[in-house]
N, C-alpha and C positions, 0 to 999 in steps of 0.2 A: 752567409758563409757556410759551406758544407762542413760537417763534422768528419774529420778523418779518424782512422782507427786509434792513433796515438792520443789524441785529445778528445775523443768521442765521449758521448754521454754514458755509453755502456762501460767504458773504461773507468769513469769516475764513480759509477754506482756499484761496480764489482766488489769493492771492499765492504760496502754496506750490505750487499746481498750475502757475502760470505759470513759476516757477523750475525746476520739474522738466521742463516742456516745453522750456524754453530749454536746460537741461543735455542733454537727449536730443538736441535738434537739433545742439548743438555736438559731441556724441559722434559722431553720424552723419557730420558734416563733418570729422572728424579725418583728418588726412593720414596716408598710409602704406598699406601692404599690408593688405587686410582680414584676411588670415590672421594677420599679426603683431599687429594690434589685438586680434583674438579670442583669440589665445594669451596676450597680456598680461593681458586681463581674466580669462581662465580661471585663469591663474597667481595673480593677485591674490585671486581668490575662494578658491582652494585654500589659500593662505598665510593669508588672513583667517580661515579655519576652524581654524588652528593656535592653540595656547595661548600663543603668544609675544606677548602684548599689549604694545604700545609699540614693537615692532620690526617689525611687519607691513610697513609701508610701506618701510622701509629694506631689508628682506629681498627684498620683491617687486621693487623697482627694481633692486637688485643682480643678482638672478637674471634679470630681463628683459633687462638690459644684456648679460649673458653670452650669452644665446641670441639677442640682437638682436631681441627682441620689443618691442612698444610699452610704454614705461615709464610713460607717463601712464595708459594703460588698466590697467596692473598696479596703479598707485597707487589708481585708482578702484575696482578690484575688491576690494581689502582693506577697503574701507569697508562691506562686508557686515557686518562686526563693528564696531559702534560703540556709543556710550553707550546707545542705545535698544534695540539688538538683542542685545547681549552677555548680558543677564540671561536671555534666552530660549535663545540658542544654546549657551552653555557648559554649562548643566545637561544638555541633550540630548546634546551631545558627550561629556560625562562618562559619562552613562548608557550610551551605545553602547560607549564604550571600556572601561568597567568590566565590561560584559556580555561583551565579547570576551576581554579579558585577565583582569580580576578581581584585579589586584594591589593595589588600594587599596580602602578601605571607609570612606566618610564619609556613611553613611546618616542619622545624627542630627547635624545641624549645631549644634543647641542645646547639645550637650555640648562644643563647641569654643569657646564664648563665654567661658570662664574662661582664666586665664593658663596653667594646665597643659594645657588643651584646645588653646589656640593653639600652645603648644610642640609638642604631639603632631602637630598639623596641619602645622607646619613640618617636623618630622622625617619625616613621610610625604609631603612635597611632591614628591620625585622620582617616587614611585609614582603620585601623582595626575597629575603632568605626563605620565607615560607613558600613562596611561589617556586623558587629554585629547588627546594626540598621535594615538593610534590612532583614537579617535572622530572627531577632526577629519579624518583621512585617509579614513576610511570614509565619512563624510558629505560631505567636500569633493570627492572624486573625481567622483561622479556630478553634483554641482552644477557642477563645472568643465567637465565634458564638455558638459552642457546649455548652460552659458553660452557655451562656444566655438561650438557649433553655432548657437545663437540669434543671437549677435553677428555671426558670419560671414554668415549668411543675411540678416540685417537690413541690414548694410552693403552687401553685394552687391546686394540688391534696391534699396536707396536709390540706389546709384551707377548701376545700370542705368536707373532711372527718370529720374535727373537728367542722364545723359550726353547724350541728344538735346537737352535744353534748353541745356546748356552749348555743344554744337556749334552750335546755332542762334545763340546769343549771340555766339560767336566769329566765325561767318560774317557776322553783321550788323556786327560791329566791323570786320572786314576790308573789307566793302563800303563802310562809311563812310570808312575810310582811303583806299581807291581813289578814291572820289568826291572827297574832299578833295584828293588829288594831282592828279586831272584838272582841278579848278577852279584849282589853283595853276598848272598848265601853261598853261591857257587864259589866265590873267591875264598870264603871262610873254609869251605870243605877242602880246598886245595892246599 
């Protein structure tokens, strides 16, 4: 069945695209040092690649506060791992970690669907956590470096582009105030 314009995919995705554009614009307008914002986002991505689901945001904000990096950017960065991406990210992280360390082995998950299998999985969870941590670090570090560089460059370029516009706006505002003061003085003289 062909998609018509009224019920087409582009019509359904338009609100999502609009929200993403709005979020991107708000991110660019975030106040603060571009390096601190970029560090915060990079930290959030690194922590988001860790296996500590549920504590990502708290850890990221805490560490960002210690280093005086942007806490909002850190909280945004951990969102790399969410309900939609976790099923893809964690198996890859586990594979990388288990390839490097090899301390746990959960190749056949169907064997863990029984009660005894689940108990065995819980017993081995520290080893699995270790593999996930190493895999998260190995994959998270390059992503964090890339995120830092991209974020810093994007914010710097945006601010360079907007700076002349802001200066022009400030000058126009000052000129209007001066003009208003002159008119006020002229009225007083009359």
